[in-house]
N, C-alpha and C positions, 0 to 999 in steps of 0.2 A: 290227545295233543291239545294244551289246553293254547285257543288261540287269542291276542289281544291286539286293539287296534294302536297301530304307532308303536310297533316290536323296531328294537333299536336296528342299523347293519348288522352289528354285531350278531344277534339270537338270528338273523334270518341266514349269513352267513356261519352256518353250525353247522355241527356231523349228521342237523336232522332234517337239515337241504339236501344232502346230500345223500341220505336215505331214501328222501322223495324222491332225485334223480333216482336211481335206482331201480323204485320200485313203478316207474315211470315207463324206465325200459324192462324189467320187469312184467310186466304187461303187453308191452310189444306196441305202444305209443306209438304211435307216430310224429316223432319230433324232429322238427325239422332242422339243418344243419345248420341256420342259424341262432337257434339255439342252446341247441350245442355248443355252439362257440361262447355263448355266454356265459353257460356254466363252469369253462377250460380259463375261461377270463376272472372270474373271479373266486374259483376254486384250484387253477392251476390243478399241477400233480394229480392230488386227489379224484378230479373229474374224467380228468386223461383216464384214470385207470379203472371207474367203475363205468365210462364208453366205452374203452375196449374189452374188460370180459362181457358186455351185450355184439361187438362186432361191428360199430358204428364209427370208430377213430379211422381219423384217414388224416393228411398233412394240410387239408384243407377245411379240417376246423380252425387253426391253428389263429389265435387275431393276430389283428397285424397290428 
C-alpha cells in the first residue's frame, strides 16, 4: 500500500479503510467501543457488517 501525506478524505473513506478495520478485528485488536462507533459514523452499513462479523456490534455503538 502506497501511503502519501495529504491523502484526501475520499481516499480515506475507501474499501481500503474497511479492509484495515477488518484486519484489526481479525487479529483480535482491542478496539474501543468509541472507535468502533466512529467507524460506523464514517462508513455506515459497511462498517456495521464487518463489526457484526466479529461479534462486536451492539446498539450502543450507534452514533447519537
